[in-house]
C-alpha positions in Angstrom: 0.0 0.0 0.0 1.3 3.4 -1.0 1.1 5.5 2.2 1.7 8.7 0.2 -1.3 8.1 -2.1 -3.7 11.0 -1.7 -6.6 8.6 -1.0 -4.7 6.9 1.8 -3.7 10.3 3.3 -7.3 11.5 3.1 -8.6 8.3 4.7 -6.0 8.6 7.5 -7.0 12.2 8.2 -10.7 11.3 8.2 -10.2 8.3 10.5 -8.0 10.3 12.9 -10.7 12.9 13.2 -13.7 10.6 13.2 -12.4 7.9 15.6 -9.7 9.8 17.4 -7.0 7.4 16.3 -3.6 7.8 14.9 -1.1 8.2 17.7 0.5 6.3 20.5 0.1 3.0 22.1 1.1 0.8 19.2 4.3 -1.1 18.5 7.4 0.8 17.3 5.6 4.1 17.3 3.0 3.0 14.7 -0.5 4.3 14.7 -3.7 2.2 14.5 -4.1 2.8 10.8 -0.6 1.6 10.1 -1.3 -1.6 12.0 -4.6 -2.1 10.2 -3.0 -1.5 6.8 -0.2 -3.9 7.6 -2.8 -6.6 8.4 -4.6 -5.9 5.1 -1.4 -6.2 3.2 -0.5 -9.5 5.0 -3.9 -10.9 4.1 -3.3 -10.0 0.5 0.1 -11.7 0.5 -1.5 -14.8 2.0 -4.2 -14.8 -0.6 -1.6 -14.5 -3.4 0.4 -17.3 -1.9 -2.6 -19.6 -1.7 -3.6 -18.8 -5.3 0.0 -19.4 -6.4 0.1 -22.7 -4.6 -3.3 -23.8 -6.0 -2.4 -23.0 -9.6 1.1 -24.6 -9.4 0.0 -27.9 -7.8 -2.5 -28.9 -10.4 -5.7 -28.0 -8.6 -8.8 -28.0 -10.8 -10.2 -24.8 -12.2 -13.4 -25.3 -10.1 -11.3 -25.3 -6.9 -9.4 -22.2 -8.0 -12.7 -20.4 -8.8 -14.0 -21.5 -5.4 -10.9 -20.0 -3.7 -11.3 -16.7 -5.6 -15.0 -16.5 -4.5 -14.2 -17.3 -0.9 -11.2 -15.1 -0.5 -12.5 -12.0 -2.3 
């Protein structure tokens, strides 16, 4: 995720105002949004790895389509 993207910056500003989050109390000086964004990025990496594994182990196209539906 590109943290300097204007949409990300705007969302962070909105969330900080709306939910009073964005500073302190998180590991290594991170704010809540950074922690959430890292979790989303990790989920995306896991999904990509699962899809890679499924397509490179000879899984059927039906199973791959099922994974796509369930993980999206």
